C-alpha atoms as one frame of an Amber mdcrd trajectory, in Angstrom:
protein
-185.472 -15.535  -1.422-182.891 -17.786  -0.501-183.657 -20.577   1.630-183.448
 -19.585   5.389-183.651 -16.199   4.977-186.201 -15.526   7.215-183.899 -16.506
  10.187-181.344 -14.091   9.116-184.259 -11.377   9.002-185.511 -12.292  12.524
-182.247 -11.928  13.993-181.699  -8.969  12.229-185.090  -7.333  13.574-184.421
  -8.636  17.038-181.098  -6.943  17.437-181.172  -3.475  15.697-183.032  -1.196
  17.885-181.195   2.164  16.533-182.937   4.871  14.625-183.194   5.116  11.289
-181.606   8.733  11.619-178.825   6.737  13.478-178.549   4.220  10.504-178.612
   6.940   7.943-175.903   8.987   9.615-173.220   6.073   9.813-173.562   5.253
   5.917-170.293   3.892   4.726-169.423   6.223   1.272-167.188   3.622   0.028
-170.337   1.670  -1.767-172.811   4.004  -2.705-175.107   1.180  -4.370-175.527
  -0.440  -1.210-176.701   2.823   1.088-179.902   1.334   1.278-179.255  -1.930
   2.761-175.967  -2.016   4.621-176.936  -1.537   8.288-174.211   0.612   9.782
-174.794   0.952  13.821-171.300   2.256  14.915-168.203   4.007  13.758-165.030
   3.745  15.166-162.104   5.779  13.625-159.131   3.790  12.786-155.933   4.807
  14.400-153.552   4.758  11.206-150.401   4.687  13.267-151.319   1.421  14.734
-151.012  -1.835  12.935-153.595  -3.413  15.102-155.375  -6.628  14.064-158.947
  -6.202  14.627-161.736  -8.350  15.291-160.310 -10.338  18.327-161.613  -9.435
  21.886-157.814  -8.813  22.650-156.692  -6.963  19.962-152.993  -8.058  18.831
-150.407  -6.117  17.242-149.527  -7.508  13.854-145.384  -7.664  13.236-144.201
  -4.266  11.679-141.064  -3.176   9.959-139.059  -0.926  12.503-138.470   1.534
   9.711-138.900   2.217   6.115-135.167   1.742   5.659-135.455  -1.758   7.185
-138.537  -2.679   4.641-136.721  -1.227   1.564-133.569  -3.162   2.411-135.537
  -6.352   2.970-137.104  -5.825  -0.417-133.637  -5.055  -1.903-132.126  -8.114
  -0.203-134.555 -10.286  -1.707-134.769  -8.833  -5.236-130.988  -8.295  -5.360
-129.402 -11.999  -5.561-126.858 -14.190  -7.079-128.611 -13.618 -10.712-127.472
 -10.089 -10.490-123.796 -11.130 -10.285-123.621 -13.915 -12.196-126.627 -14.006
 -14.661-127.047 -10.586 -15.865-123.370 -10.094 -17.157-123.458 -13.268 -18.878
-126.752 -12.168 -20.639-125.079  -9.027 -21.293-121.788 -10.511 -22.919-124.012
 -13.054 -24.863-126.744 -10.837 -26.055-125.202  -8.085 -27.639-123.137  -6.215
 -24.800-124.296  -2.641 -24.186-127.413  -2.897 -26.458-128.580  -5.721 -24.379
-129.353  -3.054 -21.439-131.927  -1.389 -24.183-134.377  -4.096 -24.488-133.905
  -4.841 -20.603-134.593  -1.607 -19.449-138.029  -1.425 -21.771-139.031  -4.541
 -20.310-138.288  -3.546 -17.037-140.467  -0.466 -17.417-143.267  -2.570 -19.318
-143.499  -5.581 -17.037-141.177  -5.368 -14.331-142.109  -2.243 -12.093-145.805
  -2.652 -12.870-146.017  -5.952 -11.731-143.588  -5.258  -8.818-146.205  -2.446
  -7.775-149.100  -4.911  -8.351-147.384  -7.440  -5.313-146.662  -4.558  -3.310
-150.066  -3.281  -3.519-152.110  -6.069  -3.017-149.978  -7.537   0.112-149.914
  -3.989   1.574-153.740  -3.669   0.782-154.975  -7.484   2.033-152.116  -7.869
   4.863-151.908 -11.388   4.471-149.314 -13.556   2.892-149.834 -15.192  -0.779
-152.420 -17.675   0.470-154.661 -15.325   2.280-154.125 -12.682  -0.678-155.628
 -14.751  -3.688-158.177 -16.283  -1.529-159.452 -12.842  -0.774-159.362 -11.851
  -4.301-160.883 -15.052  -5.421-161.439 -18.010  -3.455-161.439 -20.051  -6.529
-157.791 -18.773  -7.405-156.769 -19.551  -4.023-154.330 -22.376  -5.334-152.269
 -19.115  -6.564-151.049 -19.047  -3.055-150.410 -22.604  -2.374-148.365 -22.592
  -5.723-146.101 -19.760  -4.724-145.071 -21.836  -1.454-144.256 -24.959  -3.477
-142.071 -23.105  -5.827-140.632 -21.112  -3.109-139.795 -24.493  -1.234-138.530
 -25.804  -4.741-136.132 -22.699  -4.886-134.970 -22.458  -1.275-133.775 -26.247
  -1.398-131.175 -25.618  -4.288-130.409 -22.084  -3.562-129.289 -22.739   0.203
-126.795 -25.437  -1.417-125.345 -22.517  -3.464-124.817 -20.569  -0.133-123.371
 -23.760   1.391-120.830 -23.952  -1.717-120.090 -20.230  -0.664-119.465 -21.082
   2.615-116.823 -23.705   1.835-114.806 -21.435  -0.409-115.122 -18.838   2.248
-113.484 -21.015   4.837-111.189 -22.079   2.380-109.966 -18.678   1.721-107.845
 -18.014   4.502-104.656 -19.648   2.909-101.622 -18.059   1.113-101.494 -19.156
  -1.743-105.271 -20.013  -1.922-105.733 -23.789  -2.313-107.072 -23.448  -6.088
-104.018 -21.339  -7.196-102.100 -24.206  -8.464-102.527 -27.887  -9.550-101.741
 -30.539  -7.210 -99.039 -32.965  -7.729 -99.035 -36.476  -7.388 -96.327 -38.908
  -6.069 -95.430 -42.388  -6.774 -92.632 -44.419  -6.161 -90.456 -42.923  -8.866
 -91.392 -39.709  -9.797 -93.531 -36.481  -8.978 -96.118 -35.275 -11.603 -98.965
 -32.653 -11.858-102.607 -34.290 -11.643-103.378 -34.942 -15.247-107.141 -33.882
 -14.779-105.741 -30.583 -13.507-102.891 -30.182 -16.248-106.034 -30.887 -18.945
-108.214 -27.944 -17.393-106.672 -25.513 -14.912-106.201 -25.119 -11.481-109.555
 -23.378 -10.595-111.489 -25.718 -12.515-110.084 -28.464 -11.040-110.441 -27.570
  -7.885-113.944 -26.691  -8.143-115.051 -30.120  -9.869-112.829 -32.211  -8.014
-111.983 -30.986  -4.417-115.282 -28.978  -3.875-117.921 -30.931  -5.354-115.916
 -34.382  -5.716-118.304 -34.709  -8.651-119.305 -37.767 -10.292-119.452 -38.494
 -14.292-123.175 -38.700 -14.446-126.258 -37.846 -12.556-126.826 -41.919 -12.465
-123.995 -42.162 -10.331-124.713 -40.647  -6.805-121.564 -41.308  -5.186-122.790
 -40.975  -1.470-122.811 -37.805   0.505-119.997 -35.000   0.205-119.519 -34.679
   3.953-117.724 -31.330   3.264-120.638 -29.658   1.446-122.815 -31.528   3.859
-121.692 -29.569   6.927-121.906 -26.499   4.927-125.345 -27.062   3.911-126.422
 -27.565   7.419-124.498 -24.309   8.303-126.242 -22.378   5.477-129.548 -23.804
   6.868-128.792 -22.907  10.544-128.132 -19.347   9.623-131.466 -18.999   7.889
-133.429 -20.369  10.446-131.698 -18.625  13.391-132.456 -15.371  11.000-136.000
 -16.315  10.378-137.211 -17.458  13.581-138.644 -14.652  15.044-139.976 -13.440
  11.542-139.006  -9.809  10.491-138.086  -8.829  14.071-135.047 -11.152  13.913
-134.683 -11.256   9.798-135.242  -7.225   9.515-131.962  -6.733  11.783-129.760
  -9.354   9.811-130.856  -7.094   6.377-129.000  -4.184   7.570-125.649  -6.244
   7.010-126.903  -8.651   4.621-128.494  -6.024   1.989-125.693  -3.292   2.423
-122.575  -5.418   2.887-122.860  -6.547  -0.740-122.540  -3.154  -1.848-119.166
  -2.025  -0.564-117.737  -5.402  -1.670-118.966  -4.515  -5.370-117.571  -1.022
  -5.104-114.370  -2.165  -3.728-113.843  -4.598  -6.069-114.618  -2.189  -8.819
-112.028   0.195  -7.496-109.431  -2.750  -7.229-110.362  -3.998 -10.580-109.988
  -0.720 -12.435-106.333  -0.388 -11.130-105.355  -3.613 -12.855-104.074  -4.398
 -16.277-106.671  -4.818 -18.930-109.862  -4.088 -16.963-110.709  -1.224 -19.483
-110.545  -3.860 -22.264-113.449  -5.702 -20.467-115.490  -2.704 -19.917-114.903
  -1.530 -23.694-116.256  -5.402 -24.527-119.139  -4.892 -22.516-120.541  -1.607
 -23.778-119.582  -2.048 -27.317-122.869  -2.446 -28.558-123.457  -5.232 -31.201
-127.142  -3.563 -32.410-127.849  -6.647 -35.102-128.134  -8.892 -32.205-130.764
  -6.880 -30.461-133.296  -7.360 -33.036-133.268 -11.241 -32.297-136.535 -12.366
 -30.503-134.369 -14.422 -28.494-132.701 -11.543 -26.909-135.795  -9.938 -25.756
-137.067 -13.357 -24.378-134.077 -13.684 -22.195-134.224 -10.256 -21.209-137.893
 -10.696 -20.223-136.858 -13.765 -18.328-134.194 -11.759 -16.365-136.564  -8.959
 -15.279-139.090 -11.520 -14.428-136.821 -13.238 -12.065-134.534 -10.270 -10.993
-137.516  -8.777  -9.060-138.774 -12.088  -7.335-141.985 -11.782  -8.677-144.532
 -14.826  -8.021-142.608 -16.306  -5.164-144.566 -14.591  -2.741-141.768 -13.044
  -0.908-142.719  -9.624  -2.050-146.025  -9.951  -0.884-145.064 -11.135   2.484
-142.726  -8.478   3.316-145.498  -5.631   1.949-147.923  -7.257   4.446-146.085
  -5.904   7.260-146.126  -2.326   6.092-148.752   0.338   7.050-151.826   0.548
   4.972-151.047   4.345   3.852-147.400   3.524   3.028-146.329   4.801  -0.815
-145.980   1.327  -2.125-145.906   3.120  -5.632-142.794   4.685  -4.607-141.459
   1.412  -2.971-141.914  -0.258  -6.394-140.010   2.281  -8.606-137.249   2.688
  -5.846-136.652  -1.076  -5.650-136.732  -1.676  -9.160-134.178   0.603 -10.195
-131.789  -0.301  -7.431-131.850  -3.884  -8.712-131.215  -2.460 -12.473-128.202
  -0.384 -11.332-126.910  -3.073  -8.910-126.763  -5.492 -11.958-124.909  -2.590
 -14.009-122.570  -2.351 -11.152-122.103  -6.133 -10.734-121.433  -6.212 -14.709
-119.138  -3.545 -14.312-117.084  -5.206 -11.983-117.356  -8.867 -13.447-116.178
  -7.522 -17.043-113.363  -5.384 -15.294-111.972  -8.614 -13.530-112.781 -10.721
 -16.667-110.898  -7.970 -18.764-107.662  -8.471 -16.323-108.032 -12.514 -16.682
-108.309 -12.317 -20.411-104.798 -10.235 -20.541-103.309 -12.691 -18.085-104.535
 -15.593 -20.096-103.434 -13.744 -23.402-100.113 -13.371 -22.182 -99.563 -16.851
 -21.352-100.355 -17.496 -24.893 -97.872 -15.385 -26.101 -95.343 -16.840 -24.132
 -96.133 -20.419 -25.099 -96.428 -19.634 -28.976 -93.050 -17.470 -28.670 -91.379
 -20.829 -27.462 -92.948 -22.818 -29.972 -91.411 -20.024 -32.549 -88.110 -20.427
 -31.197 -88.449 -24.317 -31.276 -89.612 -24.007 -35.180 -86.659 -21.507 -35.749
 -84.154 -23.776 -34.575 -85.350 -26.949 -36.524 -85.392 -24.873 -39.662 -89.057
 -24.768 -40.262 -88.852 -20.904 -39.981 -86.421 -18.710 -41.006 -84.445 -16.180
 -38.997 -85.131 -13.184 -41.322 -88.955 -13.524 -40.640 -88.131 -12.276 -37.091
 -87.573  -8.362 -36.602 -83.989  -7.409 -35.514 -85.324  -5.289 -32.355 -87.514
  -8.546 -30.776 -85.628 -10.114 -27.585 -87.094 -13.630 -27.116 -86.335 -13.222
 -23.413 -88.924 -10.817 -23.292 -91.263 -10.325 -25.862 -93.960  -7.429 -25.812
 -97.437  -8.283 -26.997 -96.902  -5.597 -29.684 -93.692  -7.236 -30.780 -95.441
 -10.600 -30.669 -98.407  -9.531 -32.739 -95.879  -7.577 -35.289 -93.954 -11.102
 -35.695 -97.324 -13.152 -36.077 -98.138 -10.859 -39.092 -95.140 -11.291 -40.542
 -95.165 -15.106 -40.271 -98.896 -15.313 -41.374 -97.902 -13.139 -44.538 -94.920
 -15.271 -45.553 -96.327 -18.934 -44.350 -99.785 -18.090 -45.416-100.917 -21.724
 -46.841 -98.841 -23.648 -44.047 -99.831 -21.245 -40.932-102.192 -23.658 -39.390
 -99.510 -26.839 -39.619 -96.995 -24.495 -37.572 -99.372 -25.493 -34.385 -99.476
 -21.893 -33.022-102.367 -20.808 -30.906-104.813 -18.071 -31.475-103.982 -15.259
 -28.705-106.583 -13.054 -28.618-108.083 -11.181 -25.679-111.523 -10.660 -27.722
-111.716 -14.318 -27.976-111.031 -14.600 -24.386-113.888 -11.946 -23.298-115.934
 -13.775 -25.933-115.929 -17.190 -23.789-119.287 -17.101 -22.245-119.295 -18.078
 -18.600-122.125 -18.065 -16.418-123.636 -19.213 -12.976-121.438 -21.635 -10.789
-118.729 -21.286 -13.701-118.283 -17.382 -13.232-118.405 -17.491  -9.596-116.278
 -20.537  -8.884-113.792 -21.100 -11.827-113.439 -17.618 -13.664-113.594 -15.112
 -10.664-111.621 -17.431  -8.549-108.749 -18.020 -11.234-108.627 -14.240 -11.469
-108.367 -13.417  -7.836-105.251 -15.568  -7.535-103.493 -12.931  -9.630-104.725
 -10.187  -7.348-102.026  -8.894  -4.761-103.325 -10.115  -1.312-105.440 -12.471
  -2.992-106.912 -14.189   0.011-108.312 -10.788   1.266-110.183 -10.164  -1.896
-111.427 -14.034  -1.921-112.665 -13.767   1.449-114.519 -10.530   0.775-115.900
 -11.907  -2.641-117.572 -15.225  -0.802-118.595 -13.262   2.003-120.583 -10.973
  -0.434-121.979 -14.445  -2.137-123.250 -15.571   0.943-125.159 -12.086   1.670
-126.579 -12.168  -1.436-127.804 -15.425  -1.058-129.110 -14.677   2.451-131.043
 -11.701   1.433-132.905 -13.677  -1.148-133.246 -16.681   1.095-134.950 -14.412
   3.504-137.646 -13.516   1.067-137.987 -16.957  -0.247-138.568 -18.572   3.217
-140.869 -15.718   4.430-143.049 -16.364   1.330-143.303 -19.729   2.767-143.859
 -19.030   6.705-146.117 -15.958   6.176-148.942 -17.474   4.335-148.838 -20.657
   6.373-148.895 -18.774   9.633-151.404 -16.286   8.364-153.825 -19.269   7.290
-153.158 -21.696   9.728-152.192 -20.198  12.913-149.386 -22.064  13.327-146.710
 -20.899  15.855-143.926 -19.320  13.687-141.091 -20.477  15.703-142.021 -24.084
  15.363-143.188 -23.866  11.356-139.758 -22.175  10.631-137.532 -24.881  12.542
-139.718 -27.359  10.916-139.328 -26.071   7.668-135.506 -25.406   7.997-135.181
 -29.074   9.213-137.220 -30.529   6.623-135.480 -28.542   3.612-132.144 -29.852
   5.089-133.218 -33.220   5.023-134.425 -33.135   1.476-131.560 -30.966   0.528
-129.196 -33.778   1.042-129.719 -34.948  -2.358-127.768 -31.822  -3.677-124.728
 -32.909  -1.431-124.086 -36.084  -3.055-121.395 -36.204  -5.468-123.735 -35.863
  -8.190-125.506 -33.185  -6.496-124.579 -30.287  -8.752-126.754 -32.019 -11.447
-129.964 -32.053  -9.575-128.916 -28.216  -8.945-129.177 -27.564 -12.308-132.199
 -29.776 -12.962-134.234 -27.962 -10.352-132.829 -24.644 -11.270-134.134 -25.240
 -15.322-137.550 -26.992 -14.013-138.779 -25.994 -10.720-139.212 -22.052 -10.996
-139.285 -21.086 -14.889-142.517 -22.336 -16.253-144.070 -22.227 -12.590-143.655
 -18.797 -12.005-144.642 -17.744 -15.170-148.122 -19.234 -14.765-148.264 -18.073
 -11.471-147.689 -14.411 -12.377-149.976 -14.565 -15.379-152.957 -15.880 -13.055
-152.199 -13.150 -10.445-152.177 -10.391 -13.061-155.550 -11.872 -14.293-156.943
 -12.095 -10.817-156.278  -8.209 -10.056-157.052  -6.865 -13.615-160.091  -8.967
 -14.970-161.546 -10.897 -12.054-161.196  -8.176  -8.940-161.275  -5.355 -11.626
-158.621  -3.042 -12.432-160.948   0.162 -11.929-161.879  -1.144  -8.333-158.251
  -1.965  -7.534-157.449   1.798  -8.558-160.029   3.020  -6.427-158.414   0.925
  -3.298-155.032   2.509  -4.509-156.428   5.842  -4.248-157.791   4.939  -0.872
-154.494   3.620   0.107-152.308   5.993  -0.954-154.101   9.333  -1.105-153.827
   9.726  -4.773-154.531   7.962  -8.047-151.727   5.839  -9.809-150.711   6.985
 -13.192-153.356   5.725 -15.934-150.142   3.596 -17.239-150.699   1.334 -14.784
-154.164   0.770 -15.867-153.241  -0.131 -19.158-150.142  -2.248 -18.546-152.097
  -4.423 -15.974-155.279  -4.995 -18.083-153.639  -5.319 -21.410-149.683  -5.037
 -22.176-148.556  -7.165 -19.321-150.697 -10.189 -19.721-149.958 -10.394 -23.441
-146.055 -10.065 -22.762-146.388 -12.799 -20.311-148.632 -14.991 -22.308-146.019
 -14.305 -25.227-143.159 -15.041 -23.211-145.204 -18.254 -21.563-145.454 -19.371
 -25.531-141.658 -18.739 -25.955-140.494 -20.765 -22.908-142.628 -23.645 -23.846
-141.358 -23.556 -27.382-137.903 -23.409 -26.211-138.852 -26.529 -23.901-140.030
 -28.769 -26.564-137.348 -27.839 -29.056-134.226 -28.450 -26.742-134.690 -31.652
 -24.956-133.715 -31.895 -21.155-129.949 -32.488 -20.860-127.506 -31.478 -18.591
-123.775 -30.609 -18.304-121.662 -33.277 -16.944-117.736 -33.379 -15.875-116.131
 -36.153 -17.527-112.866 -36.708 -15.416-111.220 -38.864 -17.888-111.516 -35.887
 -20.625-111.397 -33.292 -18.000-113.903 -31.420 -19.781-118.035 -31.110 -19.603
-120.222 -32.907 -21.853-123.745 -32.446 -22.409-125.691 -35.714 -21.477-129.459
 -36.521 -21.959-131.496 -37.059 -18.219-132.027 -40.861 -17.912-136.216 -41.967
 -17.816-136.271 -41.579 -14.057-134.815 -37.781 -14.525-137.150 -37.006 -17.029
-139.857 -37.987 -14.928-138.408 -35.993 -12.261-138.243 -32.638 -14.430-141.838
 -33.269 -15.406-142.952 -33.823 -11.540-141.300 -30.712 -10.698-143.356 -28.611
 -12.988-146.188 -30.535 -12.209-146.425 -30.516  -8.422-145.448 -26.589  -8.442
-148.735 -25.486 -10.475-151.085 -28.513  -9.270-152.422 -26.432  -6.438-154.024
 -24.195  -8.806-156.501 -26.485 -10.804-157.096 -28.536  -7.787-158.319 -25.623
  -5.499-160.380 -24.602  -8.711-161.675 -27.605  -9.285-162.882 -27.968  -5.396
-164.242 -24.648  -4.934-165.867 -24.697  -8.495-167.687 -27.914  -7.536-168.501
 -26.753  -4.004-166.137 -29.809  -2.822-164.866 -27.912  -0.087-166.844 -24.902
   1.624-164.964 -21.342   1.240-165.225 -21.152   4.856-163.915 -24.651   5.977
-160.307 -24.746   7.437-159.116 -27.059   4.867-156.978 -25.594   1.862-156.964
 -22.348   3.567-160.623 -21.394   2.687-161.505 -18.675   4.785-164.105 -15.765
   4.734-161.840 -12.501   4.689-163.733  -9.413   6.374-162.664  -6.129   7.561
-160.819  -6.678  10.768-161.229 -10.464  10.831-161.799 -14.007   9.549-165.225
 -15.648  10.516-164.346 -19.535  10.290-167.490 -21.062   9.159-167.933 -24.369
  10.525-170.412 -26.146   8.018-173.538 -28.395   9.766-174.638 -31.227   8.010
-178.216 -30.403   8.589-178.557 -27.006   7.015-175.846 -25.186   4.855-177.723
 -22.010   4.995-177.880 -21.605   9.030-174.173 -23.284   9.374-172.915 -19.784
   9.089-175.197 -18.729  12.266-173.928 -21.126  14.866-170.208 -22.311  15.949
-168.555 -18.684  14.584-165.154 -18.001  15.864-163.599 -14.790  15.286-159.807
 -15.033  14.452-157.010 -12.577  15.268-156.415 -11.335  12.062-155.586  -8.014
  10.426-157.973  -6.083   8.414-157.602  -6.752   4.810-159.640  -3.746   3.526
-158.350  -0.206   5.147-160.738   2.374   6.340-163.377   2.546   9.248-164.110
  -0.048  11.499-167.589  -1.149  11.623-169.616  -3.329  13.849-172.717  -3.985
  15.551-172.968  -4.739  19.167-175.025  -7.587  20.401-176.698  -7.420  23.559
-174.912 -10.138  25.718-172.659 -11.028  23.100-169.222  -9.781  21.523-168.795
  -7.721  18.734-169.509  -9.076  15.362-168.135  -7.553  12.308-169.884  -6.611
   9.313-168.257  -5.935   5.966-167.143  -7.214   2.589-166.889 -10.785   1.452
-164.108 -12.176  -0.647-165.858 -11.600  -3.905-165.876  -7.703  -2.868-169.648
  -7.264  -1.843-170.790  -6.032   1.560-171.849  -8.457   4.136-175.169  -8.376
   6.108-176.060  -9.104  10.011-173.956 -12.434  10.503-171.989 -11.933   7.447
-172.105 -15.225   5.238-169.683 -15.234   2.501-171.619 -17.437   0.296-174.867
 -16.004   0.852-176.385 -14.844  -2.110-177.092 -10.946  -2.636-180.799 -10.270
  -0.884-182.859  -7.615  -2.601-183.779  -4.696  -0.488-187.364  -6.173   0.138
-185.568  -9.041   1.878-184.331  -7.108   4.549
């Protein structure tokens, strides 16, 4: 018998006056093995239509979504982001065109949907943010929730900077012509000439690096704050703060616009792009499969990474949003629906991107043809080329593409050995389409250049950057919710104060991203603050549910919650396949990082082009620190809990004992550890992590005391001590 168990026994004997018949008639059918020892005195039917936080003297409603549509739009807005528009098309272009869709779809089914379903289910089941969920599953793995919050904060820091960039371009789009349409002219005392840096690159490239970012030549050159981008960053954080200040009550309403508007813009862009010359060339290029590339391991690794990030796994936003659902919500349907919406959004965005890039490639090809024609005319005049090589029907005042290629074929045939010395550029639509453009280069350089050739270009520019702002905000809401919800649930702070404080802190730290060297820090955080930490977080999440909590037990929970048993497919995915795939992805990512020394692309003004530079020593230290800081909460919490350096019931480290309908905060007593839970108990107003009936015992002259499961899934007895060892029936 454990220490002080007599005290517990005496307390039980004094209070329990019900008959044995009453006790047996109220047995909880959930755990047959505990029927003999669980003392169930009263039985209250739970009203499933009300999302009530039980376990407090004054029951308080937990915030809930106004409608299922609002919730789905929130999850879609979080998962569908900038990566769907500028990373998926790049990966599709780089990794075999249409063939890339095959490994992506397979990995979406194997790891994407199962893990997305897992996060939705645990959030809805336990009804807490990421910190509370993983404390409930296993207190020693409580650091997973803190790691998710840290990663969310890192990502929010630089993600909102991209929204700030989009706001800047949006504000500059109300001009005709667009300010990035032509290279600026420089005047001196004697003449006027085109800006040399712009002439060497392009008008849109120059505007992005020099006018918008005013970028420095390396990460070591701070160059001071860029005031234009500082104002835009402040505006971006103000928008996020105002939308999130009331939690899902305010952000949920904004989702109707921020989640749906991008689809309106994408469809409008697709229709408009299909009417442009050359758009079909781009789409044909996209769907022409290069099957040999599909067999390369790198393609599968990049597809797995994209699936992983596209659904927002590991951030905690998915768990936070689902925690506001009713307990009987069909989260399996939600997981499949949102995953496929995300997939088809990526395909829609890729169609738009390639249609526009096809149009741009034709424009660039026409320019190349004109320039080469002028060179050929000059060569004919100098006698290097004979006029007999030019077909009689060709009119040099207007040379079509067909005439040009016919003329080039003749010149190549005659001047086969000397062709390269003629200085003619290679004009090929295919070569233009093969130029890999991703991220900011696609949105702020390639797309903006294509839009300068659109009729009514300011209108399309306004629509495009407004779409980027909305895509970014949808993802930001989920990211911030992944920070706010766990902290509010755990530490009971006011959501309004926490939201404002979080946004102010993030804006203050975010000033490093709006220096002249800020773009390099954005690339650093994008590469190192999320990839490895999130992979480790999701692996631990999968292992915690499948191997610590137990897949069989989790399936029973799902059956109780959904009303039906999920497909056995998920059982094998969660227990065997997904962990192995994630571990392989983690190993592949580590190998890639080791084999590829950390570097960044710097814009060199004198050369008017990008150049790959190595990080300085302090930059390498920052890269390593980002990874370590994001993962550090996991081992720290594990060590503290393993060696009992922090009580699982203490207020620090979100160490709370979750019971059905309430959390009992355990105040450790220095005199007697085992009796400390009987004294000083204060129920918190928290929702039930376990669905089902509310079970409690009434004490004479005392408030209702709950009796239910401890974090390890066992049932508590009497005063419910989370750390109390299981007592044999004879001890009761």
